[in-house]
C-alpha positions as a Markdown table, in Angstrom:
| # | Residue | x | y | z |
|---|---|---|---|---|
| 1 | Met | 4.5 | 1.1 | 88.9 |
| 2 | Thr | 5.2 | 3.8 | 86.5 |
| 3 | Tyr | 8.8 | 5.2 | 86.5 |
| 4 | Asn | 10.2 | 8.8 | 85.1 |
| 5 | Leu | 12.1 | 8.1 | 81.9 |
| 6 | Val | 15.9 | 8.7 | 82.6 |
| 7 | Glu | 16.7 | 12.5 | 81.2 |
| 8 | Lys | 19.0 | 13.2 | 78.0 |
| 9 | Pro | 19.8 | 17.0 | 78.3 |
| 10 | Phe | 21.9 | 18.9 | 76.1 |
| 11 | Ile | 24.9 | 20.2 | 77.9 |
| 12 | Thr | 26.3 | 23.4 | 77.4 |
| 13 | Ile | 29.5 | 24.4 | 78.7 |
| 14 | Thr | 29.4 | 28.8 | 80.0 |
| 15 | Asn | 32.0 | 30.9 | 80.2 |
| 16 | Val | 33.1 | 33.4 | 82.8 |
| 17 | Ile | 35.4 | 35.3 | 81.4 |
| 18 | Trp | 37.8 | 37.6 | 83.0 |
| 19 | Ser | 40.1 | 40.2 | 81.7 |
| 20 | Phe | 42.0 | 43.3 | 82.9 |
| 21 | Asp | 42.1 | 46.6 | 81.2 |
| 22 | Asp | 45.5 | 48.1 | 81.6 |
| 23 | Gln | 44.3 | 51.7 | 80.9 |
| 24 | Thr | 41.6 | 52.3 | 83.5 |
| 25 | His | 43.0 | 49.5 | 85.9 |
| 26 | Asp | 39.4 | 47.8 | 86.0 |
| 27 | Ile | 38.5 | 44.3 | 86.3 |
| 28 | Lys | 36.2 | 43.0 | 83.4 |
| 29 | Leu | 33.7 | 40.7 | 82.7 |
| 30 | Leu | 32.3 | 39.9 | 78.6 |
| 31 | Leu | 29.0 | 39.8 | 77.7 |
| 32 | Ile | 27.2 | 39.3 | 74.8 |
| 33 | Lys | 23.5 | 40.1 | 73.8 |
| 34 | Arg | 21.2 | 36.7 | 72.2 |
| 35 | Ser | 20.0 | 37.3 | 68.8 |
| 36 | Asp | 17.7 | 34.2 | 69.5 |
| 37 | Asn | 15.1 | 32.9 | 71.6 |
| 38 | Pro | 15.2 | 32.1 | 74.2 |
| 39 | Phe | 16.0 | 35.5 | 76.2 |
| 40 | Lys | 15.9 | 37.3 | 73.0 |
| 41 | Asp | 18.0 | 40.7 | 73.3 |
| 42 | Phe | 19.2 | 39.8 | 76.9 |
| 43 | Trp | 22.8 | 39.7 | 77.7 |
| 44 | Ala | 24.5 | 36.3 | 78.8 |
| 45 | Leu | 27.7 | 34.9 | 79.4 |
| 46 | Pro | 29.5 | 32.8 | 76.6 |
| 47 | Glu | 28.4 | 29.6 | 75.9 |
| 48 | Thr | 29.5 | 26.6 | 73.4 |
| 49 | Trp | 27.3 | 23.1 | 73.1 |
| 50 | Leu | 29.5 | 19.9 | 74.2 |
| 51 | Arg | 31.0 | 18.5 | 71.1 |
| 52 | Ile | 31.0 | 14.7 | 70.7 |
| 53 | Asn | 35.1 | 13.2 | 72.1 |
| 54 | Glu | 35.5 | 16.8 | 73.1 |
| 55 | Ser | 36.1 | 17.0 | 77.2 |
| 56 | Ala | 34.1 | 20.6 | 78.9 |
| 57 | His | 37.8 | 22.0 | 79.7 |
| 58 | Asp | 38.8 | 21.6 | 75.8 |
| 59 | Ala | 35.3 | 23.2 | 75.3 |
| 60 | Thr | 35.9 | 26.0 | 77.0 |
| 61 | Leu | 39.5 | 26.7 | 75.7 |
| 62 | Arg | 37.5 | 26.2 | 72.2 |
| 63 | Leu | 35.5 | 28.9 | 72.9 |
| 64 | Val | 38.3 | 31.5 | 73.4 |
| 65 | Lys | 40.0 | 30.3 | 70.6 |
| 66 | Glu | 37.3 | 30.6 | 68.5 |
| 67 | Lys | 35.4 | 33.9 | 69.2 |
| 68 | Leu | 38.4 | 35.6 | 70.5 |
| 69 | Gly | 41.6 | 34.4 | 68.5 |
| 70 | Leu | 43.5 | 33.5 | 71.6 |
| 71 | Asp | 45.3 | 30.6 | 72.1 |
| 72 | Leu | 45.2 | 29.8 | 76.1 |
| 73 | Pro | 47.3 | 27.1 | 78.3 |
| 74 | Asp | 45.2 | 25.2 | 79.6 |
| 75 | Val | 46.1 | 26.7 | 83.2 |
| 76 | His | 44.1 | 29.6 | 82.2 |
| 77 | Ala | 40.3 | 27.7 | 82.3 |
| 78 | Glu | 39.3 | 26.6 | 85.4 |
| 79 | Gln | 35.9 | 24.6 | 86.4 |
| 80 | Leu | 33.3 | 26.4 | 88.6 |
| 81 | Ala | 30.5 | 23.9 | 88.9 |
| 82 | Thr | 27.5 | 22.6 | 87.6 |
| 83 | Phe | 24.3 | 24.5 | 87.4 |
| 84 | Thr | 21.3 | 21.4 | 86.7 |
| 85 | Asp | 18.5 | 23.5 | 88.0 |
| 86 | Pro | 15.4 | 22.3 | 85.6 |
| 87 | Ser | 13.6 | 25.2 | 85.1 |
| 88 | Arg | 17.1 | 27.1 | 84.1 |
| 89 | Ser | 16.2 | 26.8 | 80.1 |
| 90 | Pro | 12.5 | 27.3 | 79.7 |
| 91 | Glu | 12.6 | 25.2 | 76.1 |
| 92 | Glu | 15.0 | 22.1 | 75.7 |
| 93 | Arg | 16.5 | 20.7 | 79.2 |
| 94 | Ala | 20.1 | 22.0 | 79.2 |
| 95 | Leu | 22.1 | 21.6 | 82.2 |
| 96 | Ser | 25.4 | 23.8 | 82.1 |
| 97 | Leu | 29.5 | 22.7 | 83.0 |
| 98 | Ser | 30.5 | 26.4 | 83.4 |
| 99 | Tyr | 34.1 | 27.3 | 83.5 |
| 100 | Met | 36.2 | 30.4 | 84.9 |
| 101 | Thr | 38.2 | 31.7 | 81.7 |
| 102 | Phe | 41.3 | 34.5 | 82.5 |
| 103 | Leu | 42.3 | 35.8 | 79.4 |
| 104 | Pro | 45.9 | 38.2 | 80.3 |
| 105 | Gln | 44.6 | 40.7 | 77.2 |
| 106 | Gln | 41.9 | 42.0 | 76.7 |
| 107 | Pro | 41.0 | 41.5 | 72.6 |
| 108 | Leu | 38.6 | 43.6 | 70.2 |
| 109 | Leu | 35.6 | 42.0 | 70.4 |
| 110 | Lys | 33.2 | 40.8 | 67.4 |
| 111 | Pro | 29.6 | 39.5 | 67.7 |
| 112 | Gly | 29.5 | 36.2 | 66.3 |
| 113 | Pro | 26.4 | 34.0 | 65.5 |
| 114 | Gly | 23.6 | 34.3 | 67.8 |
| 115 | Ala | 24.8 | 37.3 | 69.4 |
| 116 | Thr | 23.9 | 41.0 | 68.0 |
| 117 | Asp | 26.3 | 43.1 | 70.4 |
| 118 | Ala | 29.7 | 41.9 | 72.6 |
| 119 | Gln | 31.4 | 44.2 | 75.2 |
| 120 | Trp | 33.4 | 44.2 | 78.0 |
| 121 | Phe | 31.3 | 44.9 | 81.6 |
| 122 | Thr | 33.4 | 46.3 | 84.6 |
| 123 | Leu | 33.1 | 44.9 | 87.8 |
| 124 | Gln | 32.5 | 47.2 | 90.6 |
| 125 | Lys | 32.2 | 46.3 | 94.2 |
| 126 | Gln | 28.9 | 48.3 | 95.9 |
| 127 | Lys | 30.0 | 49.8 | 99.9 |
| 128 | Ser | 27.1 | 47.5 | 101.2 |
| 129 | Gly | 30.0 | 44.2 | 100.1 |
| 130 | Leu | 27.4 | 43.6 | 96.6 |
| 131 | Phe | 29.1 | 43.9 | 93.2 |
| 132 | Arg | 27.5 | 44.7 | 90.0 |
| 133 | Leu | 28.3 | 45.3 | 86.5 |
| 134 | Lys | 28.6 | 48.6 | 85.2 |
| 135 | Asn | 25.5 | 49.8 | 82.6 |
| 136 | Leu | 23.6 | 47.0 | 83.8 |
| 137 | Asp | 20.9 | 47.1 | 86.7 |
| 138 | Phe | 21.1 | 44.1 | 89.6 |
| 139 | Val | 24.0 | 43.4 | 92.0 |
| 140 | Phe | 24.8 | 39.8 | 92.9 |
| 141 | Thr | 27.2 | 37.6 | 95.1 |
| 142 | Thr | 25.5 | 37.4 | 98.3 |
| 143 | Leu | 25.2 | 33.6 | 98.0 |
| 144 | Asp | 22.2 | 33.0 | 101.3 |
| 145 | Asp | 19.8 | 30.5 | 101.4 |
| 146 | Asp | 16.9 | 32.0 | 99.0 |
| 147 | Asp | 19.7 | 33.4 | 97.1 |
| 148 | Tyr | 18.2 | 31.4 | 93.7 |
| 149 | Ile | 15.2 | 31.8 | 94.4 |
| 150 | Asn | 15.6 | 35.8 | 94.6 |
| 151 | His | 17.6 | 35.8 | 91.4 |
| 152 | Gln | 15.4 | 33.6 | 89.6 |
| 153 | Asn | 12.6 | 36.1 | 90.6 |
| 154 | Gln | 14.2 | 39.5 | 89.4 |
| 155 | Val | 12.1 | 41.7 | 87.3 |
| 156 | Ala | 13.1 | 40.5 | 83.9 |
| 157 | Asp | 15.1 | 42.9 | 82.2 |
| 158 | Lys | 17.4 | 43.1 | 85.4 |
| 159 | His | 19.2 | 40.1 | 85.1 |
| 160 | Leu | 21.3 | 37.9 | 82.4 |
| 161 | Ala | 19.5 | 35.4 | 80.4 |
| 162 | Phe | 19.2 | 31.9 | 81.7 |
| 163 | Asp | 20.6 | 31.7 | 85.3 |
| 164 | His | 23.9 | 33.1 | 84.7 |
| 165 | Asn | 23.2 | 35.9 | 86.7 |
| 166 | Trp | 23.4 | 33.0 | 89.2 |
| 167 | Ile | 26.2 | 31.2 | 87.4 |
| 168 | Leu | 28.4 | 34.8 | 87.8 |
| 169 | Thr | 27.4 | 34.9 | 91.9 |
| 170 | Val | 29.1 | 31.6 | 92.2 |
| 171 | Ala | 31.8 | 32.3 | 90.1 |
| 172 | Thr | 32.6 | 35.5 | 91.9 |
| 173 | Lys | 32.2 | 34.2 | 95.2 |
| 174 | Arg | 34.9 | 31.3 | 94.0 |
| 175 | Ile | 37.9 | 34.0 | 93.3 |
| 176 | Met | 37.2 | 35.8 | 96.4 |
| 177 | Asn | 37.4 | 32.5 | 98.7 |
| 178 | Lys | 40.8 | 31.9 | 96.6 |
| 179 | Leu | 42.3 | 34.8 | 97.1 |
| 180 | His | 45.0 | 34.2 | 99.9 |
| 181 | Tyr | 46.0 | 30.7 | 98.6 |
| 182 | Gln | 44.9 | 30.0 | 94.9 |
| 183 | Pro | 44.5 | 33.8 | 93.1 |
| 184 | Thr | 43.7 | 32.4 | 90.0 |
| 185 | Ile | 42.0 | 36.0 | 88.8 |
| 186 | Leu | 45.3 | 37.3 | 88.4 |
| 187 | Leu | 46.1 | 35.8 | 85.5 |
| 188 | Ile | 44.5 | 38.5 | 84.0 |
| 189 | Leu | 46.8 | 40.7 | 84.6 |
| 190 | Gly | 49.5 | 38.7 | 82.0 |
| 191 | Pro | 52.6 | 36.6 | 82.7 |
| 192 | Ser | 54.0 | 39.6 | 85.1 |
| 193 | Phe | 53.0 | 42.2 | 87.0 |
| 194 | Thr | 53.6 | 44.5 | 89.3 |
| 195 | Leu | 52.5 | 44.3 | 93.5 |
| 196 | Lys | 50.4 | 47.3 | 92.9 |
| 197 | Met | 48.5 | 45.4 | 90.2 |
| 198 | Ala | 48.4 | 42.4 | 92.3 |
| 199 | Arg | 46.9 | 44.6 | 95.3 |
| 200 | His | 44.2 | 46.4 | 93.6 |
| 201 | Val | 43.2 | 43.1 | 92.2 |
| 202 | Phe | 42.9 | 41.4 | 95.9 |
| 203 | Gly | 41.4 | 44.9 | 97.0 |
| 204 | Val | 38.2 | 44.8 | 94.0 |
| 205 | Phe | 37.2 | 41.0 | 95.3 |
| 206 | Gly | 38.8 | 41.3 | 99.1 |
| 207 | Lys | 37.4 | 43.4 | 102.0 |
| 208 | Thr | 40.2 | 46.1 | 101.4 |
| 209 | Glu | 43.1 | 47.0 | 99.3 |
| 210 | Pro | 46.4 | 45.6 | 101.5 |
| 211 | Asp | 49.6 | 47.4 | 101.6 |
| 212 | Asn | 53.3 | 46.4 | 100.2 |
| 213 | Ser | 54.5 | 44.8 | 102.9 |
| 214 | Asn | 51.6 | 42.6 | 103.9 |
| 215 | Phe | 50.8 | 41.4 | 101.0 |
| 216 | Leu | 53.9 | 40.4 | 99.6 |
| 217 | Arg | 54.4 | 39.0 | 103.1 |
| 218 | Asn | 51.6 | 36.7 | 102.9 |
| 219 | His | 51.8 | 35.5 | 99.6 |
| 220 | Gln | 55.5 | 35.2 | 98.9 |
| 221 | Asp | 54.8 | 31.6 | 98.5 |
| 222 | Leu | 52.5 | 32.2 | 95.5 |
| 223 | Leu | 54.7 | 34.8 | 93.8 |
| 224 | Gln | 57.5 | 34.8 | 92.0 |
| 225 | Pro | 60.1 | 37.9 | 91.5 |
| 226 | Leu | 61.7 | 38.5 | 88.2 |
| 227 | Gly | 62.8 | 41.9 | 88.3 |
| 228 | Ala | 62.1 | 45.5 | 87.1 |
| 229 | Ser | 60.0 | 46.4 | 84.6 |
| 230 | Ser | 61.5 | 48.4 | 81.4 |
| 231 | Gln | 59.8 | 51.7 | 81.4 |
| 232 | Asn | 60.0 | 55.1 | 80.0 |
| 233 | Lys | 59.2 | 56.7 | 83.4 |
| 234 | Pro | 61.4 | 58.8 | 85.9 |
| 235 | Gly | 62.4 | 56.9 | 88.9 |
| 236 | Arg | 63.5 | 53.6 | 89.8 |
| 237 | Pro | 61.3 | 50.8 | 87.5 |
| 238 | Ala | 58.6 | 48.7 | 89.7 |
| 239 | Lys | 60.1 | 45.2 | 90.7 |
| 240 | Gln | 57.5 | 42.9 | 88.6 |
| 241 | Tyr | 56.4 | 39.4 | 89.7 |
| 242 | Arg | 54.7 | 36.3 | 88.2 |
| 243 | Leu | 52.5 | 34.0 | 90.1 |
| 244 | Leu | 53.2 | 30.1 | 91.0 |
| 245 | Ile | 50.3 | 28.0 | 90.5 |
| 246 | Asn | 50.9 | 24.4 | 91.8 |
């Protein structure tokens, strides 16, 4: 009897990096444009190879430090899922250990090795409830039974490299499902934020934007009041909060 050989694939760390634009109040996602095959000139989520004697969590934070110059606490990186479909990479077999990273600021971007461009893309919610990235022509986040097949069969110039559109779908759905008990996405707002800012983020990922009183009452165990912010505007300064994370 002949047995298949044990697979020894490459291991990549795929990083779904979220941020927030203080000026426009847009939720941003970082993508790079690949300079090499496979998927040359496709937009993709940032990736790095897992190094010897390095955990996947450490690799995620290393990528952010090397590429963006930010030394983030462990809590800003969250394991998402492992993606192992044999067809996800057209060349060598490669598994993806995916993470989400929540940046408390939006640093300037400079494409590094393997990329010709790097940009922040705005997350937009459609009337249908699906999401899209502004200036990219595909939608995501339904997670029906046939979603993986549908994503894999999209027109070639209308999806991200590899299975990254599927990873992004899973990432966005994870944020939506955790909004009301572990909204780590609020870390993109920085160490402190107003209820208005938090409600806006909830409005993008949730069904509707909650009102102030209900939002505070329903999430008081997740938000710690810090006092009023200093500002050069007339009227009473807005009260600041921080996210409580277990």
